[in-house]
SEMAR-612905 format. One record per residue: x, y, z of N, C-alpha, C, CB in turn. Coordinates in pm, whole numbers, plus 32768, in hexadecimal, padded with zeros to 4 digits. Glycine has a CB too. Example, Ala and Ser with C-alpha at 12.3 -4.5 7.8 and 13.67 -1.06 7.14 Angstrom:
% SEMAR-612905
85277DC7830C84CE7E3E830C85287EB6830C846B7E41838985057F1F82C485577F9682CA850A8003831385807FC4823C
This chain:
% SEMAR-612905
8AB2844081488A7683F981BA89F383B781898A5C845D823589DC833B81A6896582E7818388F8830B81EB8987824681858889834D81C18824836E821C87C882F0823887D483E581E687D7828A81D7876E821C81E2878E81B78256876681CB8158872D81A482AF873B8141830D86AD810083228778817B838F86A3807582FA8626802982FF85CD8045837686447F9B82FD8552806F834F84E9808083C78468803D839F84C8812083EA842A7FDF83F683B57FAB83CD834A800C83FA83A37F21840082E3801783978263807B83BA8217803B842181FB809A833A81DA80AA845E815D808184C180F1804B8474811F80FD851580B07FF184B6803A7FA984877FBB7FC284D280557F1D84897F477FA784877EC67FCE84C57E6C7F4F84E47E79803184647E1E7F6485467DB17F0085707D3E7F1985137D827F11860D7CED7EBF85027C6D7ED284AC7BF97EFB85137C447E3F84557B977F4984D17B257F7285337AB47FAF84E67B567FDD85A17A417FD2852279D8801084E179D080A184F279657FD88509799080E9849F797C817984A0795581AC8532790C819E8438797F82238555795D825485D6797E82EB85CD79AC8207864B7946832D863A795583BF865079B083C186CC78C3841186677A16842A86CF7A5C8428874B7AAD84AC873E7AB883A087627AB884F287AF7B05858487BA7B89855187CD7AD785F2883E7BB384D487F17C2E8491880A7C80847787947C178419884B7C3C847D87197C6E844C86997C6684AD86317C2983D8866F7CC084A885D07CAD84E285477C98848084ED7D1C853185187C67849B846A7C40843884087C81846A838C7BA2842583F77CB783FC833E7CF2841182BD7CBC839D82617D93841582C77CD283B481D97CA5836381797D1082E1817A7C9B83B880ED7CDA826B816D7D2C820681607D5781E480D27CF2819E819D7DC2820380B67DF581FC801D7E0E81777FE57E798244800D7DDB81547F7D7DDB80CE7F417E5980CF7EE57D4F80AE7EEE7ED280A47F2D7F48809E7EDF7FAA80437F347F8381317EC0803380727F1F80A6802B7F6280D780747FCE811680107F0880EA803A804B812F808980B281C1809A809A811B804D813681E1811580AF826F8130809782AC819280FE82808168800A832481868124836981E9816783C7822B80FC83B681AE81E483D682B28103842A82F180A1848E834B80F583D3834680358511833080D2857E8371811285A283E080C285F0831A81298594845D80E1859B84D1809A861C851880CA851C852380AB868D85158079870F854680A7873285B48033878584C480B6873286308055874E86937FE187DD86717FBA873E8736800D883786377FF788CA862C7FD188CD85A67F8089358628805A886E855E7F7F886284CD7F26884284E97E9E87EC84657F598870848A7E4B884884A17DBB87B6846B7D9788B2845A7D5B8788841D7DFE86FD83DF7DDF86C183B17E63870783607D75862D83C97E6485D883A07ED885E183097EE7854183CC7EC4860382DC7F6185F982517F82856D82247FA0864E82337FF3853081C67F6784A0819F7F7984AB81077FB0844581AB7EE484758105803184758077807783E08042808A84C08080810F83D97FCF8079834D7F938092833A7F6D8112832F7F20804482BA7F4A813282927F2581C682EB7EA681EB81E57F0081D6831C7E4F819983767DE581B883FF7DFE81A583577D778173842B7E7781A384BD7EAD819084F27E97810A85207E6C81F284A77E7980A984D67E61801F84F07EF17FD884667E077FCC85457EE57F7385637F5C7F1D84EA7F657EBF85F17F4E7ECA84AE7FDF7EBC84417FF67E5A847580427DE683CC80427E9784EE807E7DED852180D57D82852180987CF385AC80FE7DA5855280207CE5853D7FEB7C6284A87FE97C1E856F7F647C6984497FE47C7283C17FDD7C35838380697C2883627F817C8B83B980CD7C72838681527C6483F181BE7C568330816F7CD7843B81B37BE884A882157BDC848482A37BD184F681F67B6D840782B77BAA83E283347B8C83B983807C0F8376832E7B2783C1833C7C8683BC837A7D028445839A7D41837083267D5A84A683807CF1854083917D2D8558841F7D4B85B983607CC2850E84777D1C852985077D3084F3854B7DAD84F6854F7CC184A384FD7DF0844D85337E5F84A2858D7EC2840984BA7EAF852385547ED4857285A97F30858C863C7F1A85EA85727F39856D865F7EA5858586F57E7E8508873A7EC0858C87127DCC84AC87077EEF842B87497F33844387637FC383A786E97F2984C28732800184D187418095851387CD80A4852D86C580DB84C7881D80D684EF88AD80E9854588D4816C846D88FE80ED854B887F81C985A2889F824085F088248264854E88D282BD864287F8820D869887848237865686F9821D86B7879182CF86AE8698822D868F86088216862185DD826A870585B1823185CC8578823D855A854D8295852684B0825E84D885C8828984ED847682AC84B283FB828484128412829584ED837F82DE83DE83EE823883328401823982FD837F821B82F0847081C0828D835E8263823B82EC824481C3830881E9820C82B182C181A682B28197813282D68133810F826380ED8154834480CB80CB82878070808C8217801780B882437F807FD7820F802A80E881DE7F3480EB81F17EA8807181C67E68815981AE7E6D8035822C7E267FB7820E7DDF7FAD82307D4D7F4C82517E207F5F81F27CF37F3B82177C7A7EB182367C677F6081BD7C287E85828E7C147DFC82C37C017DC3829C7B947DF383487C017D3B827E7B937CEC82627B1E7C5E82AC7B317CDD81C17B0A7C4883057AC97BCC83517ADD7BC883997B5D7B5782F97AD67C5283CD7B7D7C5284267BF87C5783DA7C7B7BD4847E7BFA7C4A83637C7C7C44830D7CFF7CC482AF7D057BB882AE7D037CFB82927D727D60822C7D857D2481AA7D427D8582197E247D8981647D087D5A80EA7CC97DD8808E7CE07D2D80FF7C247DC3802C7D367E1D7FC37D447E347F5F7CC17DEB7F787DB97DCF7F547C7D7DD67EFE7C047E357F4A7B9A7D3C7EE17BC67E327FBF7B967E99800F7B407F2580097B777E7280A67B377F26800A7BF97FB180127C3E7FF97F817C1A7FA1802B7CF27F927F1A7C277FC27E827C1680197E817B847F2E7E0C7C0E7FEF7EC17B3280217EB37AA180C27EE57A9E7FBD7F187A3680DF7F347AFF81707F5C7B0C81C77F0C7B6281787FE17B3D81897EB27BAD81D17E767C23823B7E097BE481617E2B7C92821D7DD97B82827C7D657B4382C57D977ABF82207CD97B1A82A27E0A7A9D82E87E477A2183777E727A38829A7EC279EF83BF7E7379D284477E9779E4847D7EBB794D849A7E1C7A3084E97F0B795285267F3078D984CF7F84787C85517EB8789684DC7F6177F5847F7FB1779983FB7F9E77BC848B7F90770A83C47F2C77DF833F7F1677F983137F757874832A7E7B781583617F8678E1833B7FDA7943833F806B791B838B7FC379B2839E809D78BF839981277892832481487842840E8146784582F280E377EF827880F677A1820380FC77F38265808E774081EB80A97861817C809F78B081788124790E8182801778FF81EB8150792F820281C9798F81C48250794F82AA81DE79A981D1824278C5819782BD787080FD82BB788881B982AF77C380BF8241788C8026822E78887FF7823A79197FF8819A7849804C81FB7973801A81EF7A04808582297A557FFB81577A33807382BF7A6380DE83037ABB80AF82D87B4780E783B07AA980F882DE7BB280E182CE7C3980FE834D7C88812F825F7C6A80CA83567D0380F983C27D52810283897DE6809784437D43813783DF7E35815983B77EC380FE84157F0C81FB83C77EEF80A183D27F768051841D7FCD808B840A80557FBF83F57FC580C2847A809381078488811480998493818081698508811680AD844081EB80558457825B809B845382EC7FE783EF82548126844282E4816B844F836F820484588352814A83C983D4823E848583BA82CF84A683B5830D845D842C82EC854583BC837B8413840C83B883CF8474843E83FF84A083C1834C8452847B844B844B8502847A846D851C84FE841785728405844E854B855F846A857885DE8426860E85F984418522865A8458865B861383DB86EF861583ED872285948432871886928440875E85B984AA878F853F84FD873E8516856F88168558853586D18556856F866E854285E385FB84EF85CB863A85BE860F85E6847D861585778427860384F98465864B85998398863A848A846A8611841184A6864283A28440866783DE850385DB83C783BF867D8364835E868D8321836E871783A082D6867B836983B18775833283C287F082D9844687FD83A083C0885182D6848C879A8294850B87A181F684EA877A82E0857B873A818B853D87B78106851B87A480E5852B870A80AD85738800807784F386DC805184F8864F8043857986217FDA84B48634800885D986717FE7865E8631806A86AA861E7F8186B6868C80CC86998673815386DE8665819586A085E181B686C386F0818E862485CE81DA85F585578184862784D081ED8547855F8100861B84D080B48658846780CC86EC844F80298644848380D9873584B080FE87BE849F817787D88460810387FC851281E5878D8492826E879D8457826A875783CC82E4875D84B8822B86EC83A8821B86CB831F81EA873082C481CC86648316817C877B82EC814B87D6828D81B08852828380BA880182B681FE886782DE825D88D582DC82D488BB8277829388EB836C830188408271838C882E822A836F87E981A683F987D48283830187B4818982DB877780FE829A87D780A7827B8700810A82C387ED802E828988487FC9823F87E97F6482FE88A47F8081B987D87F66817487837F05818487B47E8380E887757F21817B874B7E2E817E87617D99812186FA7D4C821587527D64813D86EC7CC780DE86827C8E810385F27CAD80D6868F7BF7817D85DA7CF6819585597D1B819B85437DAB8208852F7CE0818785A67DF68182859F7E89810885E77EC3820185DD7EC480B585A97F07804A85D97F4D805085C77FDB7FDB85A47F1F800A8620802B7FFA860B80C07F7185E380D5801B868A81167F5E857C811D7EDA854A814C7E9B85A081B17EE684C381857E2485CF81867DD6862481E57D9585DE82467D76867281A67D69861482BB7D2985CF83267CB1863383607D9A85A6839A7C4C85E3838D7BD5863A83CA7BCE860384587B3B862983767BA6865D84B27B95863E853F7B1885FC855B7B9F86B485907AFF85B185BF7A85857A86057A23853185B47A3D85E386447A09855A85277987851784ED79AF84AC8498792B8579849879D8843284D179FC83CA84917982838B843E7A39837384F279078380847B78A1834784277879838A83A47830833C84737879841983B47852845E833178C8845882D8782484F7834679388460830079B7844B82AC79B083C682647A3C844F830879A0835482B5798782D6827F791D82D6820A795C827E82ED78B0830E82227846831281BD786A8355813877D3835881F778BC83BD815578DF840880E7794B83C18095790A848E8112799B837580DB7A078320809D79BE82AE80447A6A82DB81177950827B807979028208803878C182407FC5789781C58096788C82B87FC9784082F87F5F78A583057EEC780283887F8C792183277EF4798D83397E9579CD82B37E6879F783937ED2799D824E7E9A79CE81BB7E877A6081BD7EAA79BA81817DEB7A9181F77F197B1881E07F4F7B24816D7F927B4282427FA37B9B81527FC87BAC80CE80087B8180C7809C7C3B80A67FFD7B77814380D77B4C8159815C7B8981D181927B6980E881B17B9A81CF82187BE0823682657C3B820282DA7B798293829E7C90825E83127CDD823983807CBC829583E87D6D823583637CBE825B84617CA2829E84E27D1B82AD85357C3B825385317D62832185527DDB8327859A7DC3837A861F7E4A8366853F7DF1834386907DE5838287137E3B83EF87247DFE8328877C7E058463874F7E5084E7876C7EAB84B587DC7DEC856F879C7F22850187DD7F8584E1883F7FC9846388437F5284F088B17FBC841887E27FF8838C87E8807B8386879F7F98832287AA80E7833C87C9816C83328786815782E4871281DB82F587DB81CA82DC86C881D4827C8649822881FF867A822582CA85BE81E881918667821C810886A5824B80B8863A81AF80B486F682D780C8860882FF8075859382ED7FD5859D83928093857A82B87FAC854282A47F0D8529823A7ED8858F83397EB4854081F27F3385D181947EFE863580F87F2585F881B77F4786D380A67ECA8616801A7EE485F77FDA7F1186817FD17E5F85B57F847F7B866F7F477FC686F27EC37FFB86CA7FA78046872B7E778007872F7DEB804B87317E0080E187297D95802787B87E75811E872C7E9281A3870E7E6481C986817F2381BB87207E7A815A86267E52816785947DF480FA85847ECB815E852A7D7E812D85377D1180CA85257CE880D484967C9580E385877CFD807984497CD1807983BF7C2F804183B67D3C801983687BE3809083717B51807A83577B42806B82C87AF680EF838B7B367FF882957B207FDD82047A957FE581E47B537F5781D97A8B800D81627A038011812A79E17F7A811079FA806F809E79557F63813179267ED8813478EB7ECA809F78B27EBA81B279207E67805878FA7E5D7FC878F27DCD7FA6795F7EA57F6878AA7D977F3C78A97D0E7F1C78C67D1A7E87781F7CC07F4379147CB37E5F79377C9F7DD1795B7C0C7DA879AD7CF87DB079267BD77D4679427B4C7D2C79DA7B417CF278D37B117CC37A1E7AD87D2D7AA47AC17D007AB67A3A7CC27B017AD37D6F7B127A1D7C6B7B3479987C377BB879747C6B7B3279917B9F7BC578EE7C987C4178C37CCA7C8A78967C3E7C3178497D417D0A78C97C377D5278BB7BBA7DD3786B7BD27D7279477B7D7DF478547C597E7578137C7A7E8B781C7D107EEB78557C2D7EF577DC7D367F0F77E47DCF7FA877E57DE37ECA77637E227FCE782C7E628069781F7E85806E77B37EE980B078AC7EC380E0777D7EF1811077177F52818B77347F958121769A7F1481B376FD7FFD8236770F80388284768980428227774E80C18302769D803083567621804A835775FB80CE83DF762F8023836C757680F5838F75068094831674C9806483E7749B80D282A274FC8068822174B3802E81E375087FC181AF749880A3821E750D7F4E81E9756A7EE5816275457EBB8241756D7E6C811C74CE7ED280A774A57EA2804074D77EF780A1741D7E94805C75087F707FF775417FD37FDC75C77FCC801E752D80557F6875EA7FCC7F2B76867FB47F5876D380317E74768F7FA77F997741801B7FB2779E80857F54781D806C804F77C380897F4778407FF47EED78B17FE37EC478AB7F4E7F32793E800C7E4F78E07F367E0078D27EAD7E2379557E5F7D5278C37EC27E47793B7DE27E4C79A97D857DBC79C47D477EB579897D167D8A7A397D5B7CFB7A5F7D267CFB7AAB7CB17CAC7AAE7D877C8F7ABB7C687C947B127BEF7BEE7B447BF37CCB7AB47B527BD87BB67BA87B5E7BEF7BA17B497C1F7B127B527C5A7C057ACE7C207ADA7AC27C5C7A5D7AB67CF57A697A4E7C227A177B097D347A0F7B137DC179F07B107DEB79627B867DF27A267AAD7E2F793C7A967E5978B67A887DCE78587B137EBD78877A467D69788E7A3A7CEA784A7AAA7C9278327A087CFF77D87B197CB6787A7B8C7C6978797BB27C4279007BF57CAC78377BE37BBB79127C067B91799B7C917BC279B27BFB7AF579B07CAF7C087A327D337C327A597D557C197AF77D407CC97A367DC57BF27AFC7DF07BD67B887DD37C3E7BF27E7D7BC07B897D9D7C0F7C5D7D787C717CC57DD37C757D367CF47C587CF87E177BFE7D577E6A7BF77DCB7E5C7B697E107E437C6A7E2D7E827B5D7E827E787AD57EC27E3D7ADF7F547F0B7A907EC67E007A797F727DC27A657FF67DE279F5803C7D3E7A647FEE7DF779F780BB7E19797481077DDB7976818C7EB2795E811A7DB679D981D37D8A79E0824B7CF379AB82547D9D7A6882767CC6797082BD7C33794682C27C1C78BE82967BDE799C826D7C7A7879824B7C5977F1821E7C787790828A7CA777CB819F7C11773C82A47C1576C782FE7C67765D82B37B7F769283247C9C760183067CDB758F82CC7C80753F826F7D0B753883387C06753082937B9D74E182427B8E753481BE7B0774D282947B8D75BE81BD7B8D760681417C0375EC80EA7B847693815B7C7B75F9812C7CEE75D380CE7CED753B80997D7675EC811B7CBA74DD80EB7CB7745280B57C5D7445803B7C8873F181217BE374A280457B89749B7FDD7BB974D47F697B1574D27FFE7C0575477F737C2E75A17EF77CA875457EBD7C6476517F267D0175017F0D7D6774B57EDF7D3874437E767DAA747C7F577CCB73F87EAB7C8D739B7E617C4273C07DD87C3973637EB67C0C74387DEA7BC574717D767C1574B07D147B6874CE7D9D7C9174F77D347CDA75327CDF7D3F74E07C917D1175927D1F7D68747F7CD47DC8741B7C9F7DBC73EA7C127DC273AA7CF07D3673C57BF17D27739F7B567D2474157AF77CA073507B3C7D2074937B257D1275107ADE7D9975507AC77CB8756F7B2A7E0875087ADC7E93754B7ADD7EA9757C7A477F1074DD7B107EE875F47A3A7EF8763279BB7F92765E79BB7E8E76B079A77FC1767B793B804C76A679408061773179338097766878DF7FF67779792C7FFD781A79207F7D7853795E8008784F787E7F8D78D579847F10791979A57E99791E79447F30799B79C27E217936796D7DB7794279037DAB79C578BC7D367927793D7E1C79FD78997E1B7A6C78587EA57AA4784F7DC27AC278937EC27B1878027F517B5377F67F927B4F78757F537BE677C4800D7B247885805D7B0E790880657B9E794880FB7ACC78EC80737C0878EF807C7C8C793B80017CBC7987809F7CF778DC7F8B7C73796A7F177C9979C97F067C427A2E7E987CA379897F657BF27A547F647B9A7AC67FF37B9D7B1D7F447B067A8D80057C117B6280817C2F7BA080897BB57C1480817CD27BDF81067B867C1081187B1D7C8781797B4B7D0081587A927C4881A77BBA7CF382077BF47D5482877BA17D6681C47C037DDB82A07B4C7CF6831F7B0E7D0583097A867D2983737B517D6782947A637D4A827F79CE7D7B825679767D17821879C07DE6827378F67D308247788B7CD581B5786C7CEE829D780A7CE78171786F7C8C80DA784D7C8980BC77D57C47808A78B57C47806E77857C8D802777057C4C7FB277347C0A7FFC76937CB57FA777487B847F3A77787B3F7EC477097B257F6F77B17ABD7E4C77377B2B7DDB76E47B107D8B77177AAD7D8E76CD7B7E
């Protein structure tokens, strides 16, 4: 029996730190959103991205998570993370995104990943999305056996402001606020979940841009990079917040700077399979 059935994960609204007896607060993990389908009768754990893509080729070392399901098959929501100096590092995780074959095996030895679970959507044949948050979290803690590759995301009640300050002091990405009693809403963005990111400033370099057919010359989003240990490395892409006048200006400014390759080793500039116009 195939236990896998695509499910879009629930999404969060953005907000600021607050205290409330109606919410619990968790760490916002700096990684890749993932639904894990844990079926003890299967040979491998199925890993699905936020966009319903198969993540198993990129993180084969997490293929045995289903062995940690103690009370039958289940679907859990969480984040794939990589650690650097004891903290989640998206930069480290990026190094694995486009790796494959022998290169992936080599990188995986130096950059292991783990799965942080924070919700459960299904247990055996029963969907739990209509159950309140605290019921789902309690069941998750009962049926998952944590190990070095699988962690449970802890939560604190009420004190969101203090928890946010503690997360900032540890240079974490931020925190999540989740409303007690709330259901799980697949594929929907809701104020039942609020993401509160740490405010930070960092200089970035534009190193390319993405475009969409049928106008490959028009900027859709920018590829940015940052200096890390004196070397320029790809950081990701940004597209929201650009007014048309900004796009027109960048189009004019970047056109004469066209390059054939990224400004450093290609492995340091993950493209997520997209075609990039380098500058």
